[in-house]
KEZASE-986723 format. One line per 2 residues: number of its first residue (from 1); for each residue y, z, x of C-alpha. Coordinates in Angstrom, 3 decimals. Each point is the difference from the previous one (the first is absolute). Example, Ala and Ser with C-alpha at 12.3 -4.5 7.8 and 13.67 -1.06 7.14 Angstrom:
<pts>
1 = -4.500 7.800 12.300  3.440 -0.660 1.370
</pts>
This chain:
<pts>
1 = 44.464 157.170 113.717  -2.239 -3.075 0.092
3 = -2.023 0.909 -3.082  3.134 0.996 -1.904
5 = 2.451 -2.782 0.917  -1.901 -2.942 1.504
7 = -3.491 -0.086 -1.532  1.212 -0.296 -3.650
9 = 2.044 -3.112 0.864  -2.939 -1.613 1.765
11 = -2.338 0.789 -2.914  2.475 -1.411 -2.547
13 = 0.110 -3.219 2.015  -3.770 -0.301 -0.390
15 = -0.794 0.846 3.612  -3.255 1.849 0.606
17 = 0.673 2.709 2.579  -2.687 1.802 1.979
19 = 1.586 3.075 1.597  -1.355 1.237 3.327
21 = 1.508 3.284 1.198  -0.240 0.591 3.737
23 = -0.895 3.440 1.310  0.448 -0.335 3.748
25 = 1.743 -2.112 2.630  -1.825 -3.213 0.811
27 = -1.863 -0.195 -3.309  1.955 -3.077 -1.109
29 = -1.072 -1.932 3.103  -3.630 0.963 -0.619
31 = 0.206 -1.128 -3.625  1.391 -3.398 0.943
33 = -2.886 -0.722 2.352  -2.324 -0.306 -3.026
35 = 2.485 -1.528 -2.457  -0.580 -3.722 -0.637
37 = 2.489 -2.541 -1.325  -2.465 -1.184 -2.663
39 = 0.286 3.403 -1.698  3.723 0.577 0.552
41 = 2.980 -1.745 -1.585  2.672 2.142 1.661
43 = 0.578 3.285 1.815  2.744 2.366 -1.138
45 = 1.028 2.619 2.544  1.375 3.056 -1.795
47 = 1.408 2.034 2.862  2.379 -0.151 2.919
49 = 0.274 -2.006 3.201  -2.949 1.842 1.548
51 = -2.364 -0.976 -2.818  1.242 -3.588 0.195
53 = -0.607 0.028 3.761  -3.616 1.102 -0.533
55 = -0.516 -2.646 -2.671  1.400 -2.875 2.049
57 = -1.894 1.143 3.103  -3.230 0.215 -1.994
59 = 0.520 -3.497 -1.400  0.820 -1.476 3.394
61 = -3.026 1.606 1.675  -2.407 -1.625 -2.447
63 = -2.296 -2.623 1.492  1.336 -2.666 -2.364
65 = 3.536 1.359 -0.086  1.748 -3.393 -0.177
67 = -1.703 -1.030 -3.235  0.170 3.494 -1.478
69 = 3.722 0.420 0.711  0.828 -3.397 -1.462
71 = -2.111 0.549 -3.123  0.899 3.615 -0.831
73 = 3.725 0.772 -0.472  1.362 3.480 0.625
75 = 2.392 1.948 -2.188  1.942 3.101 1.002
77 = 0.923 2.881 -2.296  2.203 2.488 1.911
79 = -1.446 3.491 -0.305  0.195 1.261 3.586
81 = 2.463 2.090 1.941  1.042 -3.117 1.890
83 = 0.231 -3.272 -1.929  1.900 -2.191 2.422
85 = -1.879 -3.224 -0.654  0.177 0.412 -3.781
87 = 3.735 0.586 0.320  0.304 -3.211 2.026
89 = -1.745 -1.830 -2.835  1.669 1.518 -3.033
91 = 3.244 1.445 1.337  1.085 3.621 0.025
93 = -0.126 1.910 -3.273  0.557 3.784 -0.181
95 = -1.824 0.058 -3.332  -3.654 0.227 1.045
97 = -1.350 -0.802 -3.463  2.025 -3.214 -0.111
99 = -1.073 -0.758 3.571  -3.665 0.294 -1.009
101 = 0.487 -2.064 -3.166  1.717 -2.816 1.927
103 = -2.912 -0.089 2.424  -2.472 -0.084 -2.901
105 = 1.862 -2.872 -1.680  -0.199 -2.021 3.214
107 = -3.794 0.231 -0.248  0.026 -0.932 -3.687
109 = 2.283 -3.022 0.549  -2.277 -1.123 2.859
111 = 2.622 -1.492 2.278  -1.976 -0.246 3.236
113 = 1.402 -0.893 3.412  -1.504 0.045 3.502
115 = 1.295 2.628 2.420  -0.251 0.510 3.741
117 = -2.107 2.752 1.537  0.643 1.822 3.268
119 = -3.144 0.043 2.129  -0.205 2.901 2.459
121 = -2.837 -0.485 2.475  -1.356 3.043 1.794
123 = -2.168 0.150 3.108  -2.911 1.495 -1.948
125 = -0.138 -3.053 -2.279  0.976 1.941 -3.135
127 = 2.991 -2.056 -1.054  2.542 1.277 -2.512
129 = 1.925 -2.195 -2.431  3.410 1.098 -1.211
131 = 2.576 -1.173 -2.521  3.162 1.909 0.932
133 = 0.068 0.582 3.754  -0.468 2.242 3.009
135 = 2.297 2.675 1.392  -0.102 2.415 2.929
137 = 2.474 2.246 1.748  2.179 3.026 -0.544
139 = 0.714 -0.506 -3.721  -3.652 -0.549 -0.855
141 = -0.974 3.085 2.017  2.640 2.075 -1.767
143 = -1.232 -1.054 -3.433  -3.531 0.961 1.025
145 = 1.081 3.456 1.189  2.214 0.958 -2.918
147 = -2.893 1.443 -2.011  -0.230 2.763 2.628
149 = 3.402 1.247 -1.127  -0.925 0.390 -3.658
151 = 1.668 3.417 -0.078  3.396 -1.742 0.216
153 = -0.644 -1.529 -3.405  2.150 -3.071 -0.724
155 = 1.745 0.461 3.359  -3.167 -0.535 2.061
157 = 0.855 -3.642 0.764  3.431 0.959 1.328
159 = -1.369 2.823 2.134  -2.628 -2.356 1.455
161 = 2.653 -2.201 1.597  1.943 2.984 1.306
163 = -3.225 1.244 1.560  -0.612 -3.443 1.505
165 = 3.358 0.141 1.776  -0.966 3.340 1.577
167 = -3.084 -1.448 1.685  -0.461 -2.228 3.034
169 = 2.721 -2.648 0.056  0.061 -2.945 -0.359
171 = -3.043 -0.239 -2.299  -0.719 -3.544 1.173
173 = -3.368 -1.744 0.091  -0.982 -2.295 2.870
175 = -1.743 -3.165 -1.176  -1.609 -2.892 1.833
177 = 0.796 -2.952 -2.233  -1.176 -3.604 -0.082
179 = 1.235 -2.422 -2.640  0.218 -3.687 -0.820
181 = 3.646 -0.626 -0.987  0.788 -1.982 -3.123
183 = 1.858 -2.488 2.210  -3.293 -1.060 1.629
185 = -1.070 -3.549 -0.880  -3.471 0.545 -1.426
187 = -2.381 -2.348 -1.767  -2.109 1.023 -2.984
189 = -3.739 -0.578 -0.276  -2.472 0.615 -2.810
191 = -3.021 2.123 0.861  -2.923 1.424 -1.945
193 = 0.808 3.454 -1.347  -1.426 2.579 2.399
195 = -1.990 1.683 -2.765  -1.890 -3.257 -0.682
197 = -0.851 -1.113 3.540  -3.398 1.736 -0.302
199 = -0.869 -2.307 -2.887  0.486 -3.039 2.260
201 = -2.329 1.473 2.642  -2.724 0.591 -2.592
203 = 0.082 -3.667 -1.072  -2.354 -1.752 2.442
205 = -2.188 -3.079 0.546  -2.587 1.608 -2.304
207 = 2.561 -0.025 -2.809  0.831 -3.641 0.747
209 = -3.644 -1.161 -0.076  -0.573 1.728 -3.312
211 = 3.329 -1.255 -1.340  1.469 3.425 -0.490
213 = 3.630 -0.131 -1.027  2.555 0.916 2.639
215 = 1.895 3.054 -1.248  3.522 -0.622 -1.260
217 = 2.350 1.430 2.578  3.571 1.205 -0.236
219 = 2.566 -0.831 2.631  3.070 1.868 1.139
221 = 3.005 -1.142 2.014  0.431 1.435 3.481
223 = 2.550 -0.597 2.727  -1.230 -1.431 3.284
225 = 1.289 2.538 2.513  -0.271 -0.379 3.768
227 = 0.529 2.616 2.718  3.404 -1.481 0.853
229 = 1.250 0.675 -3.537  -0.231 3.790 0.405
231 = 2.952 2.082 1.181  -0.775 3.371 1.604
233 = 2.404 2.941 -0.015  -0.021 3.736 0.434
235 = 2.419 1.765 -2.288  1.101 3.525 -0.779
237 = 1.116 0.652 -3.561  0.287 2.807 -2.532
239 = -1.288 -2.293 -2.750  -1.915 -3.226 -0.460
241 = -0.689 -1.698 -3.324  -2.025 -3.101 -0.834
243 = 0.225 -1.780 -3.352  -0.524 -3.478 -1.354
245 = 3.196 -2.037 -0.195  -1.229 -1.127 -3.423
247 = 1.154 3.337 -1.388  3.511 -0.204 1.452
249 = 2.933 -0.924 -2.194  1.237 -2.315 2.788
251 = -3.330 -1.855 0.183  0.570 -3.477 1.413
253 = -3.260 -1.434 -1.288  -2.485 0.843 2.760
255 = -2.833 2.506 0.020  0.598 1.794 3.278
257 = 0.150 3.577 1.236  3.304 1.848 -0.125
259 = 0.011 2.591 2.806  2.648 2.727 -0.092
261 = 0.768 1.839 3.245  2.049 3.193 0.073
263 = 2.100 1.290 2.924  -1.495 1.765 3.021
265 = 2.752 2.594 0.576  1.620 0.901 -3.328
267 = 2.378 2.871 -0.597  -1.607 3.025 -1.635
269 = 2.598 -0.064 -2.742  -0.802 -3.626 -0.872
271 = -3.729 0.730 -0.355  0.700 3.031 -2.209
273 = 2.446 -1.981 -2.134  -2.413 -2.923 -0.389
275 = -2.898 2.332 -0.785  1.990 1.836 -2.659
277 = 1.033 -3.316 -1.509  -3.625 -1.110 -0.252
279 = -1.013 3.324 -1.530  2.686 -0.327 -2.664
281 = -0.264 -3.722 -0.744  -3.447 -1.570 0.143
283 = 0.343 -3.533 1.337  -2.087 -3.084 -0.560
285 = 0.674 -1.456 3.424  -1.660 1.741 2.931
287 = 2.220 1.061 2.882  3.774 0.187 0.376
289 = 2.663 -2.665 -0.300  1.053 0.726 3.578
291 = -3.440 -0.861 1.405  -0.414 -3.207 1.974
293 = -2.306 -2.595 -1.522  -2.177 -2.756 1.337
295 = -2.245 -2.484 -1.782  -3.507 -0.752 1.202
297 = -3.208 -1.726 -1.038  -2.211 2.647 1.597
299 = 0.485 3.408 1.564  -2.119 2.165 2.291
301 = 0.851 3.693 0.325  -1.361 2.410 2.589
303 = 1.748 3.409 -0.061  0.104 2.232 3.061
305 = -0.967 3.509 -1.086  0.204 2.985 2.314
307 = -2.985 2.316 0.238  0.039 2.620 -2.723
309 = 2.423 -1.941 -2.213  -0.711 -1.780 -3.265
311 = 1.541 -3.148 -1.418  -0.640 -1.514 -3.413
313 = 0.630 -3.302 -1.731  1.100 0.059 -3.621
315 = -1.597 -2.978 -1.749  0.949 -0.287 -3.668
317 = 0.439 3.766 -0.147  -3.344 0.785 1.676
319 = -0.290 1.589 3.462  -2.012 -1.731 2.735
321 = -0.423 1.194 3.568  2.179 -2.085 2.323
323 = -2.272 -2.252 2.059  0.290 -3.550 1.338
325 = 0.240 -2.417 -2.932  0.829 -3.618 -0.758
327 = 2.042 -0.892 -3.084  0.300 -3.379 -1.684
329 = 0.546 -1.486 -3.452  -2.630 -1.710 -2.119
331 = 2.005 -2.326 -2.203  -0.482 -0.044 -3.762
333 = -3.291 1.840 0.254  0.146 2.153 -3.130
335 = 0.655 -0.915 -3.629  2.374 2.522 -1.579
337 = 1.271 0.548 -3.546  3.791 -0.408 0.029
339 = 2.800 0.509 -2.475  1.363 -3.352 -1.240
341 = 3.034 0.449 2.264  -1.235 1.642 3.176
343 = 2.212 1.895 2.430  -2.002 -1.550 2.859
345 = 0.670 -3.627 0.901  -2.756 -2.229 1.356
347 = -0.190 -3.314 1.778
</pts>
């Protein structure tokens, strides 16, 4: 689809395109470790949310990520099974060819805007960077299991939710949660980007005596958070979602986390009805309208998992084992090609 519908437009616009086809998961992140901004004008991701996740994570894990992300804009051409972020950018279009062409024209017109990135810190230090959001709970688990019921054909999604209602009830998850509410009065400070702190350490008295130039550093804005700013709770819910408020239609102009919390004791019929609705109508917004919402600057999640059970996060369509994590927003970190009139509003 890329070579047939997108590449010709880019070539006609005089853009030189070097195509790199990935063969295995994680290859994009490996490629970006050796890619330098001096040899790259832009990166075009031809794929779905998962490929975009790998690309953004690879860019953010680079040693000089701040300079690289500011110098190299990213374009998205929707070719995956799930294209939620591209749909947020360009709007829904059932005609895939038109969808791809609109995305290609955004790259050609070169309207570039900064976007926020969700930073998901893990205990092992391998951070993940997402564009759309995180989800866990009964609906995510059902979507993961539906491939097992392939013999039901197009009805497999509906059977999955019926099967869910036959299992242990309620299908709630217990979470230990800590968050800094958006109502907290925080001050902002500028700090050296974490990826460039090593450069400061390398610059020493020896460099000074021999008049070596201090490396140019990039700074990022961070909130000053104290222990008293955190609120601790334990909650039981069938679903939890985390997105950036930037991507909400009711965005009030602040880059904060929007946390959706489902009920703890739902009726079986309501879960089946909601699941069937999601199977029939793919939604842009994660979660349900009935979920409670809270706004926060930062969030720490620590799920309680019984022995022998498994729990998974869905991050931009990719599955990650549920472990303790910390989620925050890095404001305006990535340069993205946009349509002239973007669906997403920014501060």
